[in-house]
C-alpha positions, -999 to 999 in steps of 0.1 A, spaced: 169 75 -253 207 81 -255 214 52 -279 189 67 -304 208 100 -305 244 87 -305 262 92 -338 243 123 -347 256 158 -350 251 176 -317 235 145 -302 236 158 -266 219 190 -276 193 172 -297 185 149 -267 183 178 -243 158 196 -267 137 165 -270 135 160 -232 127 197 -227 100 197 -253 83 167 -238 88 164 -201 93 200 -191 69 219 -214 41 194 -219 36 184 -182 19 217 -171 -8 212 -198 -25 189 -173 -42 215 -150 -41 193 -119 -4 185 -125 19 200 -98 37 220 -125 5 240 -131 -12 237 -98 15 250 -75 23 282 -94 -15 289 -98 -20 284 -61 9 307 -51 -2 334 -75 -39 329 -63 -52 328 -99 -74 298 -96 -85 279 -127 -83 310 -148 -48 300 -159 -60 270 -179 -66 288 -212 -31 301 -211 -16 267 -210 -20 267 -248 11 289 -250 31 259 -237 25 242 -270 42 270 -290 77 258 -282 74 222 -293 52 232 -323 77 258 -335 105 233 -331 87 208 -353 76 233 -379 111 247 -385 122 213 -398 144 206 -368 122 177 -355 142 152 -337 122 122 -350 130 130 -386 167 127 -379 165 93 -361 175 65 -384 
């Protein structure tokens, strides 16, 4: 993805935010994913953590709603 961000202001920062909003935050939304399953097992909460995964959507949604969406800046 680096070629898509080169030539933009703060290109490394924009790329890091795009990766963080996709790979890091969205992955635990799948309940059986290791990013959600291991912490739930360690904390012994069972499947009761699944409704709270909706909070993981707040970061990417707030980023898009503030007008800072990455894809609107790609030429």
